[in-house]
C-alpha positions as a printed Julia matrix, in Angstrom:
118×3 Matrix{Float64}:
 17.2   67.0   -196.78
 20.21  66.76  -194.29
 18.82  63.7   -192.56
 18.11  62.05  -195.81
 21.76  62.48  -196.95
 23.2   61.49  -193.5
 21.03  58.3   -193.48
 22.11  57.51  -197.35
 25.63  57.98  -196.49
 25.48  55.87  -193.41
 23.42  53.06  -195.25
 26.09  53.18  -198.07
 29.06  52.81  -195.72
 27.38  50.12  -194.0
 26.64  48.12  -197.07
 29.9   48.83  -198.46
 31.79  47.14  -195.78
 30.84  45.75  -192.27
 34.73  45.67  -191.83
 34.52  49.13  -191.01
 32.39  48.62  -187.94
 34.19  45.6   -186.44
 33.98  46.0   -182.82
 34.51  42.8   -181.18
 37.66  40.6   -180.96
 35.87  37.86  -182.81
 34.77  40.38  -185.52
 38.38  41.76  -185.84
 39.63  38.16  -186.07
 37.25  37.22  -188.9
 38.09  40.41  -190.69
 41.62  39.64  -190.51
 41.13  36.05  -191.68
 38.97  37.25  -194.65
 41.59  39.85  -195.57
 44.18  37.12  -195.52
 41.92  35.04  -197.89
 41.56  37.91  -200.44
 45.44  38.5   -200.28
 46.03  34.77  -200.86
 43.71  34.59  -203.8
 45.4   37.66  -205.14
 48.93  36.1   -204.69
 47.73  33.01  -206.46
 46.46  35.05  -209.55
 49.68  36.8   -209.82
 51.83  33.8   -209.32
 50.13  32.02  -212.17
 50.27  34.86  -214.42
 54.17  35.0   -213.75
 54.6   31.24  -214.26
 52.88  31.57  -217.86
 55.92  33.82  -218.81
 58.76  31.5   -217.59
 60.77  28.72  -219.3
 60.85  25.37  -217.53
 64.04  26.11  -215.81
 62.65  29.29  -214.46
 59.45  27.65  -213.46
 61.35  25.3   -211.24
 63.39  27.98  -209.66
 60.16  30.07  -208.97
 58.51  26.84  -207.63
 61.21  26.35  -205.06
 61.43  29.97  -203.97
 57.59  30.17  -203.47
 57.69  27.08  -201.27
 60.61  28.41  -199.16
 58.91  31.86  -199.13
 55.67  30.24  -197.77
 57.63  28.32  -195.07
 59.46  31.57  -194.21
 56.18  33.56  -194.01
 54.36  30.88  -191.76
 57.17  30.58  -189.32
 57.6   34.41  -189.1
 53.91  34.7   -188.5
 54.0   31.75  -186.1
 56.69  33.59  -184.15
 54.74  36.95  -184.08
 51.52  35.31  -182.61
 53.56  33.42  -179.98
 53.78  36.52  -177.94
 50.0   36.38  -177.43
 49.77  32.65  -176.84
 46.18  31.8   -175.31
 45.0   35.39  -175.97
 41.79  36.33  -177.87
 44.01  38.74  -179.87
 46.39  36.01  -181.28
 44.36  35.16  -184.45
 44.23  38.96  -185.41
 47.97  39.09  -184.94
 48.5   35.85  -186.85
 46.31  36.79  -189.89
 47.25  40.39  -190.2
 50.96  39.02  -190.16
 49.96  36.64  -193.07
 48.09  39.44  -194.94
 51.04  41.88  -194.77
 53.69  39.36  -195.77
 51.44  38.04  -198.78
 50.78  41.7   -199.99
 54.65  42.1   -199.93
 55.05  38.89  -201.97
 52.51  40.09  -204.45
 54.52  43.28  -204.91
 57.63  41.24  -205.57
 56.01  38.97  -208.12
 54.34  41.92  -209.82
 57.78  43.56  -210.1
 59.1   40.4   -211.74
 56.1   40.21  -213.89
 56.39  43.76  -215.12
 60.09  43.28  -215.83
 59.21  40.36  -218.09
 56.62  42.48  -219.9
 58.95  45.13  -221.06
């Protein structure tokens, strides 16, 4: 019975996410890239929800702010990855930076959206 439970738990964890088992640098890099894609999709969803709440002037200001934020995020992450130029860890550093920055931006936009829903 114990073996069955252990086997079931292991199988569940494996099927739940292979991200938990990323061992090679390539696997870690791919996981980081996938995490960024998920965060970017979420950012776009929250951004669209916020845009729906804005008048034309506010939309224009948000569009400008978002374009500037993207430039800042990309520049910041380019800077962070430069230290590892030529190294196999560089994509992991870059995509982790993009993900963390994007998640912070999602929080900012969600706060703004919540303020407008009051």
